N, C-alpha and C positions, 0 to 999 in steps of 0.2 A: 667712094670707102674703101677702105685699104681692108687687105685680109685679115689683119688682124682685129679688125673692129667688126667682122663679120657675125652674125649672129652663131652661137654654138648650138650644135644639133644636143638636145635632150640627153642624159643617161638614165640609168637606170640605178638606184642608190645599191640594190645587193648586187651588182656587178661593178661597180668601182667606174673607172672612167671609160667602161667599153659603150661606143657610141648607141642610139637603140637602134640604127639603120643597121649595122650587124648584125642585128638579133631579126628585125621586122623584114629585112630583105630576103635572108635566107628562108624564113617562114614562111612569107608569101610565094615562093617559088617553090618551095614544097609541097603547099596546099595546092597550087595548081598542077604540078604534077599528081599529085596522088588524085586530084580532080578527073581531070586526062584519063588518066590511068582505069578510075572507075566507070568511065563512060565508054571507054573502050573494050570495058573486059563484063559489061553488064548484059550480055546476050544472053539467050538461050542455053548456049552450051559453048562456054567461051573455052579457047584453048590455053590461056592463062586465069588464075583467079584472080580477083579484083581485090583492092585493099581492104574492104569490108573481110570479104569472106573467108580471106587469110589470116583475116585476126581474129575472126570465131574460130576458125581452125585448129589455129595454133595457141588460143588463149590457155587452155589447159589440155599438158599441163606444161607445155615448153615457156610461155611467158610468165603465167602466174606461179612456177615454181621449177625455175633453170636447174634447182639442186637434187631434183630425185635422182633416183642411184637403183635400178631393177638388176643388177649385174649383166656384165657381159658389155656389149655394146649398146643397150637399152639404157643411156643415161640422160640426164638433162643439158641444155646446151652450156652450164656454167663449166661443168666436167669435160665435154667435148672442146671448147675453148681453152681449158685448163691444160689436156695434155697435148694440145699444137701448141701452144706458146710454152710448154717445157721442152720438145723439140726444138722450137723456133730457136730460144736462149740459150741449149747446148753447142748447135749448128752456129749461130751468130755470134756468140761467145769466141769460139775456135777460129769462124772466119777473122774476127777481129783481130784478136793475138797473133795468129799467122800473117794476115795482110798487112797491119803494121808494122810487124818486124821485117817481112822481106821486102817489104815498099820503101824501108830503110833503107835495108841490105842492095837494094838496086839501085836505090838514089841517090847514094853516096859513093858507090863504085860504078863507073864508067864501064868497066870491063862486065860485071854482073849484069848490068843493063842491056850491052850489047847481046850477052851472052840468051838472055833469059825474054828479053822481051818480045823477039821473033814467036819463041813459044807462048805465051802469056797472051800476045793478040792473036794466035790460032783457038785455042782452049777455051778462051771468055766467050767465042762465038757459037760455041756449042748449046744447044737449048737445052736447059736445066733438067727437063722429063729425060733427056736421052743418057745422063748419067744412069736413072735407076737402074735399068737391067745391070748394069756392070755395078753398081754398087749392092743388086740384091745378090749376085753370083759372087760378090768378094766376100760380105758381111754375111750369107744364110739368113739373115734376120730381117724383120720389114724396118724395126725402129731405128738401128744404125743406119740403116740404107736411106731411111728418109731423114736423117741430120745429116748425111753425106749430100745429098741434095741440097738441101740448104745450105752448107757450108761451101759447097763448090760455086754455089751461086750467088752468096752475099761476098765471097772474100772479092770478087775481080774491079767492084767500085772504090773498096777499102785501097785495096794494095796500090793500083795506079793511082789516087788520090795523094796517098800517102807519097808514092814514089814523083809525083810532079811537086807535092810541097818541098821536100828535100830539094830538088834541083832547083826552086824557085828562091831559096833563100839568096840574100842580098849579098855582094859580095863585100860590101861594108863590114857586115857581121863577121864574113869570113876572115875579113883585113884585121878588123878587131882581135878577133881570137888569136891572129898569129903575135899581135903587138903586145897582147898580156899574155901570150906561152901560153893560153890555154894546155890542157891535154886532154885527149881523145873526151874523159866522161863530165869534165866542167863544162866543153863545147857539146857535148850531146843535152846538157839536161840546163844549160841557162843560154843556150842561142839557138843551137838546131830544132830541138822537138818543140818549144814554143812558138818558134816561127813556123812550124809544120801544121800543128796542133789545127788553125782553121782548116787546112786541105783535109785532115782525118776525119772531123767531124763532117764535113760533106761528106765522104766516102761513108760513116756510118750512116748517115741518116738516108742514103741512095741505098746504102746496102739492108738496113731493115724493111723497106719496104718489100724488096724483093726477096729477103726469105721470108715475109709472109706471104707472099704470094705462090714463091716455091711450093711450101707445106701445104697449102691447101692441094693443089694438083698432085704432089707427093701421095699425101693420103687418099686419095680416090684409088689409085691405084694397088697403093702398100694393105690399105684396110687396118682394122685397130679401131681403138676410140682417137678421136681427133673432129674438127670440125670438116676438115674433105670428105675423110669417108660417110661424116653423117650425110653431106649432101648428095653424095652417090648414093649410098643406101637410099635416102628417100626421092630419088630419081628412079631408081629400078622398083619401086612402090608404088611411084605413081604420087607422091605426096609433096605436089610442087609447092603447097602452103607452109610447108618447113623447109623446101631450098629457099623461099623465098624473105622466110626470118632469119636465117643465118646468113644469107648474103648481106643484109642489115647486120647481124653479129660482125661478120668478117669484117666489113665497111668502116664500122664504129670501131672496130681494136685496130685495124690497122692506121687506122687516124689518131686512135691514142700514141701506140708505137712511135710512129712519126712525129708526134709534138712533142713526146717524149725523151726524144735524140737531140729533138733541135733546143728543149729546154737545157737541157745537161749542155749543150754547145755555148748557148747563151751563157751560163754560169762559166765555162772556161774558158773560152776564146773572149780576149782581149776586145774590146768595143762593143761586145753581145750579141755579134755576127758569125754563126758557124758558116 
């Protein structure tokens, strides 16, 4: 029996061609994880709440009404996530613009690459939260400080991948540009940028994950409305069930952001792979 004649795994009609195993296997693993968690945390005084306890303690209002707003920081998880996403959008957007521009610059100029690469290699190894005291001293405001932490965290994979992409443009492409006598604008639009796009989207995908990690950590320290501060405030108040629910939200939103950038990459990158 050849591979082409093997029976196909049945699919769920409402999920198109997605195999049933892609649903059943993760669901089974999740159920096993929840069962083990429930057993380990079912004692008289467990250190962590069990899944059922966490569900009961966060059902009202956080699960059934994530849109409530009682003023100040007493808001539902929708508004906490929305505030964090707003900061991520600003910081990540700036990182993408600056990272792509500087990456193209140092990728096309050996002089600029030799001058700036050692500095970038040192700066990019600084932990994101180490920049928070500097940003707070510079901006005197927690909002811009959190945005700066996102920016300085997300820019490096975008910048480095863009520079590598520019340097990897095939020599044949450059020879064709010389034969056709393309000016710099035509060369950039028709050869250099299209050839670099796969590398750019690889950096963008890595950057969005780092940006989401950084905002959660930064908000724990700068305060205000945001999912990071929500987690830290819940910890200080010993509301562990709220922390568990917030972590679920953080993970789901992070997955959505990653898949969104990957989807955009498949639309833009030739061949469908960012």
